[in-house]
C-alpha positions as CSV (number, residue, x, y, z in Angstrom):
1,M,0.0,0.0,0.0
2,A,1.5,3.3,-1.1
3,H,1.8,6.1,1.5
4,A,1.0,9.7,0.6
5,I,3.9,12.1,0.7
6,W,1.6,14.9,1.6
7,K,-2.0,16.0,1.6
8,G,-2.9,19.3,0.1
9,S,-4.7,20.7,-2.9
10,I,-4.5,21.6,-6.6
11,S,-5.0,25.3,-7.1
12,F,-5.8,27.1,-10.3
13,G,-7.6,30.4,-10.3
14,L,-10.0,30.2,-7.4
15,V,-10.5,26.5,-7.6
16,Q,-9.1,24.3,-4.8
17,I,-9.2,20.5,-5.3
18,P,-8.1,18.4,-2.2
19,V,-5.6,15.8,-3.3
20,E,-2.9,13.5,-2.0
21,L,0.6,13.1,-3.5
22,Y,2.0,9.6,-4.1
23,P,5.3,8.4,-5.7
24,G,4.9,7.5,-9.3
25,E,7.8,5.1,-9.5
26,K,9.0,2.1,-7.6
27,R,12.6,1.0,-7.5
28,D,13.8,-2.6,-7.6
29,D,17.5,-2.2,-7.9
30,L,19.9,-4.9,-7.2
31,S,21.2,-4.5,-3.6
32,F,24.9,-5.0,-2.9
33,T,26.6,-5.0,0.5
34,T,29.8,-3.1,0.7
35,L,32.5,-5.4,2.0
36,D,36.2,-5.3,3.2
37,K,38.1,-7.2,0.5
38,E,40.5,-8.7,3.2
39,D,37.9,-10.6,5.2
40,L,34.5,-9.9,3.5
41,A,33.3,-8.1,6.6
42,P,30.5,-5.6,5.9
43,V,31.6,-2.0,5.9
44,G,29.3,0.3,7.8
45,Y,28.8,4.1,7.7
46,K,28.5,6.0,11.0
47,R,26.9,9.4,11.8
48,Y,29.2,10.9,14.3
49,N,29.9,14.2,16.1
50,K,33.0,15.7,14.4
51,N,34.1,17.3,17.7
52,T,33.8,14.4,20.1
53,G,33.7,11.4,17.7
54,R,30.5,10.2,19.4
55,E,28.1,8.3,17.2
56,I,24.7,10.1,16.7
57,G,21.3,8.5,16.2
58,W,18.8,9.7,13.7
59,N,16.5,11.1,16.5
60,D,19.3,13.4,17.6
61,I,20.0,15.0,14.2
62,I,18.6,18.4,13.3
63,K,19.0,20.7,10.3
64,G,21.1,23.9,10.5
65,Y,21.8,26.7,8.0
66,E,25.4,28.0,8.3
67,Y,25.1,31.8,7.9
68,E,28.6,32.5,9.2
69,E,31.5,30.1,9.8
70,G,30.6,28.0,12.8
71,R,27.3,29.8,13.4
72,Y,23.9,28.2,12.5
73,V,20.2,28.9,12.3
74,V,18.5,25.7,13.5
75,L,15.4,24.6,11.5
76,T,12.9,21.9,12.4
77,E,10.7,20.1,9.9
78,E,7.8,22.2,11.3
79,D,9.8,25.4,10.7
80,L,10.4,24.4,7.0
81,K,6.7,23.6,6.6
82,N,5.5,26.8,8.3
83,A,7.8,29.0,6.2
84,N,5.2,28.9,3.5
85,P,2.3,26.6,4.4
86,K,0.6,27.2,1.0
87,A,3.6,26.3,-1.0
88,T,4.3,23.1,0.9
89,Q,0.8,21.8,0.5
90,T,-0.4,23.1,-2.8
91,V,0.1,22.2,-6.5
92,E,-0.3,25.8,-7.8
93,I,-1.0,25.8,-11.5
94,M,0.4,28.9,-13.1
95,S,-0.5,28.3,-16.8
96,F,-1.7,25.8,-19.3
97,V,0.4,24.8,-22.3
98,D,0.4,22.3,-25.2
99,G,2.1,19.2,-23.8
100,K,3.9,18.7,-27.1
101,E,5.8,21.9,-26.6
102,I,7.7,20.6,-23.6
103,P,11.0,19.0,-24.7
104,P,11.6,15.5,-23.3
105,E,14.8,16.5,-21.5
106,Y,12.8,18.7,-19.2
107,F,10.9,15.8,-17.6
108,D,12.5,14.5,-14.4
109,K,10.3,12.4,-12.0
110,P,6.7,11.3,-12.0
111,Y,4.2,11.5,-9.0
112,Y,0.5,10.6,-8.9
113,L,-2.2,12.9,-7.5
114,A,-5.2,11.2,-6.0
115,P,-8.3,13.0,-4.8
116,S,-9.4,13.1,-1.2
117,A,-13.0,12.1,-0.4
118,K,-14.2,15.7,-1.0
119,G,-12.1,16.3,-4.1
120,K,-13.4,13.7,-6.5
121,K,-15.7,15.9,-8.5
122,G,-13.2,18.7,-9.0
123,Y,-10.5,16.1,-9.8
124,A,-12.6,14.5,-12.5
125,L,-13.6,17.9,-13.9
126,L,-10.0,19.0,-14.2
127,R,-8.8,15.7,-15.7
128,E,-11.5,15.6,-18.4
129,T,-10.9,19.3,-19.2
130,L,-7.2,18.7,-19.7
131,K,-8.0,15.7,-21.9
132,K,-10.4,17.5,-24.2
133,S,-8.2,20.6,-24.5
134,G,-5.0,18.7,-25.0
135,K,-3.3,21.0,-22.5
136,V,-1.1,20.3,-19.4
137,G,-0.9,22.4,-16.4
138,I,2.4,24.0,-15.5
139,A,2.6,24.2,-11.7
140,R,5.0,24.8,-8.9
141,V,5.1,22.5,-5.9
142,V,7.4,22.1,-2.8
143,I,8.6,18.5,-2.1
144,H,11.1,17.7,0.7
145,T,12.0,21.4,1.3
146,R,12.6,22.2,-2.4
147,E,10.4,23.9,-4.9
148,Y,10.0,22.3,-8.3
149,M,8.4,23.2,-11.6
150,A,6.0,20.5,-12.7
151,A,3.6,19.4,-15.4
152,L,0.1,18.2,-14.5
153,I,-0.8,15.6,-17.1
154,P,-4.0,13.5,-17.5
155,Q,-3.1,9.8,-17.9
156,G,-6.0,7.4,-18.1
157,N,-8.1,8.1,-15.0
158,A,-5.2,9.6,-13.1
159,L,-3.5,13.0,-12.9
160,V,0.3,12.7,-13.1
161,L,2.5,15.4,-11.6
162,D,5.7,15.1,-13.6
163,L,8.5,17.2,-12.1
164,L,10.3,19.3,-14.6
165,R,13.9,20.5,-14.7
166,F,14.5,24.3,-14.7
167,P,16.3,25.7,-17.8
168,Y,19.6,26.1,-15.9
169,E,19.5,22.3,-15.1
170,V,19.4,21.3,-18.8
171,R,22.7,21.2,-20.7
172,D,23.0,23.3,-23.8
173,T,23.6,21.1,-26.8
174,A,25.7,23.9,-28.3
175,D,28.5,22.6,-25.9
176,L,28.4,19.2,-27.8
177,N,30.0,18.3,-31.1
178,I,26.7,17.3,-32.8
179,P,26.3,17.2,-36.7
180,G,23.9,19.7,-38.2
181,E,21.0,19.1,-40.6
182,E,23.1,19.1,-43.7
183,I,23.8,15.3,-43.4
184,S,24.9,15.1,-47.1
185,E,28.1,16.8,-46.0
186,L,28.7,13.7,-43.9
187,G,28.3,11.5,-46.9
188,V,24.8,10.3,-46.1
189,T,23.0,9.5,-49.4
190,N,19.3,9.5,-50.2
191,K,19.4,5.7,-50.7
192,E,20.8,5.3,-47.2
193,L,18.1,7.6,-45.8
194,Q,15.3,5.7,-47.6
195,M,16.7,2.4,-46.4
196,A,16.9,3.7,-42.8
197,E,13.2,4.8,-43.1
198,M,12.3,1.3,-44.4
199,L,14.0,-0.2,-41.3
200,V,12.1,2.1,-39.0
201,D,8.8,1.3,-40.7
202,G,9.5,-2.4,-40.4
203,M,10.1,-2.1,-36.6
204,V,7.0,0.0,-35.9
205,D,4.9,-1.5,-33.1
206,K,2.3,-0.6,-30.6
207,W,3.6,0.7,-27.2
208,D,3.4,-2.2,-24.8
209,P,5.9,-1.8,-21.8
210,S,5.3,-5.3,-20.7
211,K,7.3,-6.5,-23.7
212,Y,10.5,-5.0,-22.4
213,K,12.4,-6.8,-19.6
214,D,15.4,-5.9,-17.5
215,A,17.7,-8.5,-19.2
216,Y,20.8,-7.2,-17.4
217,R,19.4,-7.8,-14.0
218,K,18.3,-11.3,-15.0
219,D,21.8,-12.1,-16.3
220,V,23.5,-10.8,-13.1
221,M,21.2,-12.8,-10.9
222,K,21.8,-15.9,-13.0
223,M,25.6,-15.4,-12.6
224,I,25.2,-14.9,-8.9
225,Q,23.2,-18.2,-8.6
226,E,25.8,-20.1,-10.6
227,K,28.6,-18.8,-8.4
228,I,26.7,-19.8,-5.3
229,K,26.3,-23.3,-6.7
230,T,30.0,-23.7,-7.5
231,G,31.2,-22.1,-4.3
232,D,32.8,-19.2,-6.1
233,T,31.7,-16.6,-3.6
234,R,34.8,-14.4,-3.4
235,H,36.2,-13.5,-6.8
236,L,34.5,-12.6,-10.0
237,A,35.9,-13.9,-13.3
238,E,37.5,-11.3,-15.4
239,A,35.7,-10.4,-18.6
240,E,37.6,-11.2,-21.8
241,T,38.7,-8.1,-23.6
242,K,39.2,-7.7,-27.3
243,E,42.2,-5.8,-28.7
244,E,41.2,-2.4,-30.1
245,K,41.6,-2.1,-33.9
246,K,44.1,0.4,-34.9
247,G,43.2,3.1,-37.4
248,A,39.8,4.4,-38.4
249,E,37.1,1.9,-39.0
250,I,35.1,2.4,-42.2
251,I,31.5,1.4,-41.8
252,D,29.4,0.4,-44.8
253,L,26.2,2.1,-43.5
254,M,24.1,1.2,-46.6
255,S,25.1,-2.5,-46.2
256,L,24.2,-2.6,-42.5
257,L,20.8,-0.9,-43.1
258,K,20.0,-3.3,-46.0
259,K,20.8,-6.3,-43.9
260,S,18.7,-5.0,-41.0
261,V,15.7,-4.4,-43.3
262,E,16.0,-7.8,-44.8
263,A,16.4,-9.5,-41.4
264,R,13.4,-7.7,-40.0
265,A,11.3,-8.5,-43.1
266,A,12.3,-12.2,-42.8
267,E,11.4,-12.2,-39.1
268,K,8.0,-10.7,-39.7
269,K,7.3,-13.2,-42.6
270,K,8.3,-16.1,-40.3
271,T,6.1,-14.7,-37.5
272,G,3.2,-14.2,-39.8
273,S,3.5,-17.8,-41.2
274,S,3.5,-19.2,-37.6
275,E,0.4,-17.2,-36.7
276,K,-1.4,-18.4,-39.8
277,R,-0.6,-22.0,-39.0
278,S,-1.7,-21.7,-35.4
279,A,-4.9,-20.0,-36.5
280,R,-5.7,-22.6,-39.2
281,P,-8.7,-24.8,-37.9
282,R,-7.9,-28.4,-37.2
283,P,-9.9,-31.1,-39.1
284,S,-12.6,-32.5,-36.9
285,K,-12.6,-36.2,-36.0
286,K,-15.3,-38.3,-37.6
287,V,-17.6,-40.0,-35.2
288,A,-18.1,-43.7,-36.1
């Protein structure tokens, strides 16, 4: 059962919609323990007083803002919340924009907004209005003592609050050595472009995230299980390395594209034949 990060409201104009904020992602990363390579003893991390060396528990830790060297303003969680109660409990919509106008590099982290018991009507009204208009709300919200810019997006029956990066947080591509639109200057031919488009067309599919699996995690866990079975629990086998080729490697782009298109077409043909065979009705048995 997910726990709400905070309870507050969506605010736009004079409208207030009571909502609860929930995480929109769940992590399932592989967990590794940090060990001492000498005896495999777990390595711990201590919170300690830098003056006395005494270890400090979580309940004895407070936040402080250093305004001069060695001098602090102490702030409690309640202080941080009361600094601006409205900001810490409100998704304040500042404007509505076309969602397609927001570049993908601005999206950062998703959250879900769910209505409280008294906010269902307003929630449904805002959701359907956004769907019909094709707009998303650009809002500001404070999460964990930091203010964010966010996009309020209808997704199915839910409203997703996707945190956005500020412009200063997005790297300017002018700093990177990226080829321009005049790709003919790079030797790209029209035939290569057409073949690449054919390859893309041949790989078009409907979006179904269930098709995509974390293959690397599966392989790592398989390797771990194999090492447990063989008793190899201390050293990892070194990966084989290939010698780097000297000099510039000339890539026959057209040939690679052609092979990819042909392989994809053959795969689709094979899949189609299999589906036809499986769909073909079986002859019924005669009853004597």
